[in-house]
C-alpha positions as CSV (number, residue, x, y, z in Angstrom):
1,X,-37.0,-18.8,-2.1
2,X,-35.5,-15.5,-3.0
3,X,-35.1,-14.4,-6.6
4,X,-31.9,-12.6,-7.9
5,X,-33.3,-9.0,-7.4
6,X,-34.3,-9.8,-3.8
7,X,-30.8,-11.2,-3.0
8,X,-29.3,-8.0,-4.4
9,X,-31.6,-5.9,-2.2
10,X,-30.7,-7.9,0.9
11,X,-27.1,-7.1,0.2
12,X,-27.8,-3.5,-0.4
13,X,-29.8,-3.2,2.8
14,X,-26.7,-4.2,4.8
15,X,-24.8,-1.3,3.2
16,X,-27.6,1.1,3.9
17,X,-28.0,0.1,7.6
18,X,-24.3,0.2,8.3
19,X,-23.9,3.6,6.6
20,X,-26.7,4.9,8.7
21,X,-25.1,3.6,11.9
22,X,-21.7,5.1,10.8
23,X,-23.5,8.4,10.3
24,X,-24.8,8.2,13.9
25,X,-21.3,7.4,15.2
26,X,-19.9,10.3,13.2
27,X,-22.4,12.7,14.8
28,X,-21.4,11.4,18.2
29,X,-17.7,12.4,17.7
30,X,-16.5,15.1,20.1
31,X,-13.4,16.6,21.7
32,X,-12.5,13.1,23.1
33,X,-11.2,12.3,19.7
34,X,-8.9,15.3,19.9
35,X,-7.7,14.2,23.3
36,X,-7.0,10.7,22.0
37,X,-5.0,12.0,19.0
38,X,-2.9,14.4,21.1
39,X,-2.2,11.6,23.7
40,X,-1.0,9.2,21.0
41,X,0.9,11.9,19.1
42,X,2.8,13.0,22.2
43,X,3.5,9.5,23.4
44,X,7.0,8.1,23.5
45,X,5.6,4.6,23.6
46,X,3.4,2.4,21.4
47,X,-0.3,2.0,21.0
48,X,-1.4,-1.4,22.5
49,X,-4.7,-2.5,21.1
50,X,-6.8,-5.1,22.9
51,X,-10.2,-6.7,22.7
52,X,-11.9,-10.1,22.6
53,X,-14.1,-11.9,20.0
54,X,-14.9,-9.9,16.9
55,X,-13.4,-6.8,18.6
56,X,-10.1,-8.6,18.7
57,X,-10.3,-9.2,15.0
58,X,-10.9,-5.5,14.4
59,X,-8.1,-4.7,16.7
60,X,-5.5,-6.6,14.7
61,X,-6.5,-4.7,11.6
62,X,-6.3,-1.3,13.4
63,X,-2.8,-2.3,14.6
64,X,-1.8,-3.1,11.0
65,X,-3.1,0.2,9.8
66,X,-1.3,2.2,12.5
67,X,2.0,0.5,11.9
68,X,1.8,1.0,8.2
69,X,1.1,4.7,8.6
70,X,3.8,5.7,11.1
71,X,2.3,5.0,14.5
72,X,4.0,2.0,16.3
73,X,1.3,-0.4,17.5
74,X,1.0,-3.9,18.9
75,X,-2.0,-6.2,19.5
76,X,-2.7,-7.9,22.9
77,X,-5.6,-10.3,23.1
78,X,-7.7,-9.5,26.2
79,X,-7.9,-13.2,27.2
80,X,-4.2,-13.7,26.8
81,X,-3.4,-10.5,28.7
82,X,-4.9,-11.8,31.9
83,X,-2.9,-15.1,31.5
84,X,0.6,-13.6,31.1
85,X,0.6,-11.4,28.0
86,X,0.1,-8.2,30.0
87,X,3.9,-7.9,29.9
88,X,3.4,-6.6,26.4
89,X,2.4,-3.3,27.9
90,X,5.5,-1.1,28.6
91,X,5.6,2.1,30.8
92,X,5.1,4.7,28.0
93,X,2.5,2.7,26.1
94,X,-1.1,3.8,25.5
95,X,-3.7,1.0,25.7
96,X,-6.8,1.1,23.5
97,X,-9.5,-1.3,24.5
98,X,-12.2,-2.2,22.0
99,X,-15.6,-3.5,23.2
100,X,-19.2,-3.1,22.1
101,X,-20.7,-3.8,25.5
102,X,-17.7,-2.6,27.6
103,X,-18.7,-5.2,30.2
104,X,-17.1,-8.5,29.0
105,X,-15.4,-10.3,31.9
106,X,-12.0,-10.2,30.3
107,X,-12.2,-6.4,29.7
108,X,-13.5,-5.7,33.2
109,X,-10.6,-7.7,34.7
110,X,-8.1,-6.1,32.4
111,X,-9.0,-2.5,33.2
112,X,-7.7,-2.3,36.8
113,X,-4.6,-4.2,35.8
114,X,-3.7,-1.6,33.2
115,X,-4.5,1.2,35.6
116,X,-2.2,-0.4,38.1
117,X,0.6,-0.2,35.6
118,X,-0.1,3.5,35.2
119,X,-0.9,3.4,31.5
120,X,-3.7,5.6,30.1
121,X,-6.7,3.8,28.6
122,X,-8.6,4.9,25.4
123,X,-11.9,3.1,25.1
124,X,-13.5,2.5,21.8
125,X,-16.8,1.4,23.2
126,X,-20.5,1.1,22.3
127,X,-22.0,1.3,25.8
128,X,-21.4,4.6,27.5
129,X,-22.6,3.4,30.9
130,X,-20.4,0.3,30.9
131,X,-17.4,-0.4,33.2
132,X,-15.0,0.3,30.4
133,X,-16.6,3.7,29.5
134,X,-16.8,4.7,33.1
135,X,-13.1,3.9,33.9
136,X,-11.3,4.8,30.7
137,X,-9.3,8.0,30.5
138,X,-10.7,8.8,27.1
139,X,-13.8,7.4,25.5
140,X,-14.5,7.2,21.8
141,X,-18.2,6.6,21.4
142,X,-19.1,3.9,18.9
143,X,-22.6,3.3,20.1
144,X,-25.0,1.9,17.5
145,X,-28.7,1.4,17.6
146,X,-28.9,-1.9,15.7
147,X,-26.6,-4.5,14.0
148,X,-27.1,-5.1,10.3
149,X,-27.9,-8.7,11.3
150,X,-31.6,-9.2,11.1
151,X,-31.5,-10.8,14.6
152,X,-29.5,-7.9,15.9
153,X,-26.9,-10.4,17.2
154,X,-24.0,-10.9,14.8
155,X,-21.4,-8.1,15.2
156,X,-21.8,-6.1,11.9
157,X,-22.5,-2.4,12.3
158,X,-20.7,-2.4,15.7
159,X,-17.5,-3.8,14.3
160,X,-17.7,-1.5,11.3
161,X,-17.9,1.4,13.6
162,X,-14.9,0.2,15.5
163,X,-12.9,-0.3,12.3
164,X,-13.7,3.2,11.0
165,X,-12.9,4.8,14.3
166,X,-9.5,3.1,14.1
167,X,-9.0,4.3,10.6
168,X,-9.9,7.8,11.7
169,X,-7.2,7.7,14.4
170,X,-4.6,6.3,12.0
171,X,-5.2,8.7,9.1
172,X,-5.5,11.8,11.4
173,X,-2.2,10.8,13.0
174,X,-0.7,10.2,9.6
175,X,-1.6,13.7,8.5
176,X,-0.4,15.4,11.7
177,X,2.9,13.5,11.5
178,X,3.5,14.7,7.9
179,X,3.7,11.0,6.8
180,X,4.3,11.1,3.1
181,X,4.6,8.7,0.1
182,X,8.3,8.2,0.8
183,X,7.5,7.1,4.4
184,X,4.8,4.9,3.1
185,X,7.3,3.2,0.7
186,X,9.7,2.5,3.6
187,X,7.0,0.5,5.4
188,X,5.7,-1.2,2.2
189,X,8.8,-2.3,0.3
190,X,7.4,-5.6,-0.8
191,X,4.0,-4.6,-2.1
192,X,2.9,-3.1,-5.4
193,X,2.3,0.3,-3.8
194,X,5.7,0.4,-2.3
195,X,7.4,-0.6,-5.5
196,X,5.6,2.2,-7.3
197,X,7.1,4.6,-4.8
198,X,10.7,3.4,-4.6
199,X,11.7,1.0,-7.4
200,X,14.0,2.8,-9.8
201,X,14.7,2.1,-13.4
202,X,18.2,1.0,-12.6
203,X,16.9,-1.7,-10.2
204,X,15.5,-3.4,-13.3
205,X,17.8,-2.4,-16.2
206,X,20.9,-3.5,-14.2
207,X,19.7,-7.1,-14.5
208,X,19.6,-6.9,-18.3
209,X,22.5,-7.0,-20.8
210,X,23.4,-3.8,-22.7
211,X,22.9,-4.3,-26.4
212,X,24.6,-1.9,-28.8
213,X,25.9,-1.7,-32.3
214,X,27.8,0.9,-34.3
215,X,26.4,3.0,-37.1
216,X,28.2,0.9,-39.6
217,X,27.1,-2.5,-38.2
218,X,25.8,-4.9,-40.8
219,X,22.2,-6.1,-40.7
220,X,23.5,-9.5,-39.7
221,X,25.3,-7.9,-36.7
222,X,22.2,-6.0,-35.7
223,X,20.0,-9.0,-35.8
224,X,22.5,-11.1,-33.8
225,X,22.8,-8.4,-31.2
226,X,19.1,-8.1,-30.7
227,X,18.6,-11.8,-30.6
228,X,21.5,-12.6,-28.2
229,X,20.5,-9.9,-25.7
230,X,16.8,-10.8,-25.8
231,X,15.4,-7.4,-25.2
232,X,13.8,-6.8,-28.6
233,X,16.1,-3.8,-29.4
234,X,19.6,-2.5,-29.5
235,X,21.1,1.0,-29.1
236,X,23.1,2.5,-31.9
237,X,26.3,4.2,-30.8
238,X,28.6,6.5,-32.6
239,X,31.8,7.6,-30.8
240,X,30.4,6.7,-27.4
241,X,27.3,8.7,-28.1
242,X,23.7,7.4,-28.3
243,X,22.4,8.2,-31.8
244,X,19.5,5.8,-32.3
245,X,17.7,2.6,-31.6
246,X,16.8,-0.5,-33.7
247,X,13.9,-2.7,-32.5
248,X,12.7,-6.0,-33.8
249,X,9.8,-4.0,-35.3
250,X,12.4,-2.0,-37.4
251,X,13.8,-5.3,-38.6
252,X,10.4,-6.5,-39.8
253,X,9.7,-3.2,-41.5
254,X,13.1,-3.4,-43.2
255,X,12.3,-6.9,-44.6
256,X,9.1,-5.6,-46.0
257,X,10.6,-2.5,-47.6
258,X,13.9,-3.9,-49.1
259,X,14.4,-6.8,-51.4
260,X,18.1,-6.9,-50.7
261,X,19.2,-6.0,-47.2
262,X,22.8,-7.0,-47.5
263,X,24.1,-3.5,-48.4
264,X,22.2,-1.9,-45.5
265,X,23.9,-0.7,-42.3
266,X,22.5,0.1,-38.8
267,X,22.4,3.8,-39.7
268,X,20.0,3.0,-42.6
269,X,17.2,1.5,-40.5
270,X,17.6,3.0,-37.0
271,X,15.2,5.4,-35.4
272,X,17.0,8.6,-34.4
273,X,16.2,10.4,-31.1
274,X,14.9,7.3,-29.3
275,X,12.9,7.6,-26.1
276,X,15.3,7.5,-23.1
277,X,14.9,7.7,-19.3
278,X,17.4,8.4,-16.5
279,X,18.5,5.3,-14.5
280,X,17.3,7.0,-11.2
281,X,13.8,7.6,-12.5
282,X,11.0,5.5,-11.0
283,X,10.1,2.3,-12.9
284,X,6.4,3.2,-12.8
285,X,7.2,6.4,-14.7
286,X,9.0,4.3,-17.3
287,X,5.9,2.2,-17.7
288,X,3.7,5.3,-18.2
289,X,6.0,6.6,-20.9
290,X,6.1,3.2,-22.7
291,X,2.4,2.9,-22.5
292,X,1.7,6.4,-23.7
293,X,4.1,6.0,-26.7
294,X,3.0,2.4,-27.5
295,X,6.6,1.0,-27.1
296,X,7.9,-2.0,-25.1
297,X,11.4,-0.8,-24.2
298,X,13.3,2.3,-23.4
299,X,17.0,3.1,-23.4
300,X,18.4,4.0,-20.0
301,X,20.9,6.8,-19.4
302,X,23.3,7.1,-16.5
303,X,24.6,10.6,-16.1
304,X,23.6,11.2,-19.7
305,X,25.4,8.2,-21.1
306,X,23.7,5.1,-22.5
307,X,23.7,2.4,-19.8
308,X,21.1,-0.3,-20.7
309,X,17.5,-1.1,-21.6
310,X,14.4,-1.4,-19.5
311,X,11.6,-3.6,-21.0
312,X,8.0,-3.3,-20.1
313,X,8.0,-7.0,-19.1
314,X,10.6,-6.2,-16.4
315,X,8.1,-3.9,-14.8
316,X,5.1,-6.3,-15.2
317,X,7.1,-9.2,-13.8
318,X,7.8,-7.2,-10.6
319,X,4.0,-6.8,-10.1
320,X,4.3,-3.0,-9.8
321,X,1.1,-2.4,-11.6
């Protein structure tokens, strides 16, 4: 029976062994990587990734990474390819075949079929004397000495090597294409990362009401405006110009300070020079300002004119952070 410390050490040993194998793969990288990058970069088609077993699982992840970073890619399972799915491959496509042994029956059968179509083959392969390595146009060497599995059977280090090689291709292509944060946002519109890069203040404030009172508004009018608009604050306007803000915190402080609030007006309790933000600013920037200033809402300006309120809950509800 293993104790807690021994279990931790077992887990750490997998990291250690796989890191060592990755270092070996790193040291094997050569000009073939440059050739693969240039081939994909100059292609007018897609990258078709194929494999079988655990290599197929890795292939689907590489496809997802390529697509999300500006390189069109599609997955084709090696077994399905020889039973009709080979039609996925189009004339300008580049085919990337993943295999540890390079000699699985499906891969061996697929190679001449792809060559017959005239498409170049990039092999990510762990056996440099295999059928795949010998027949591919470009070989990316992911040879490992040993799996992290104690029986040297379960694909562990080998699939990690394939995965990192795929990441190396995707990230290198990303940098060479000049793929930036705006491009990333276009491909990730629904996720938190994408929202941080594209969601504007106006996207959220436009869904809220626009609370406002005049300088001479009574305290009753101020409280009713804050309560009815449900944003915890109201802007104070004088001759169409923003002059201040009153928050529910200001109301509480007023009640503590004054015994008789009936004679008071909005001008008496407002905070002048409130924090504001342009409606075309990023929502994530609004969140940072609110957090840094320990406030929960900001007044929004459109072309310098008061146009609404953004609340910190609006941002949190979108899952931006």
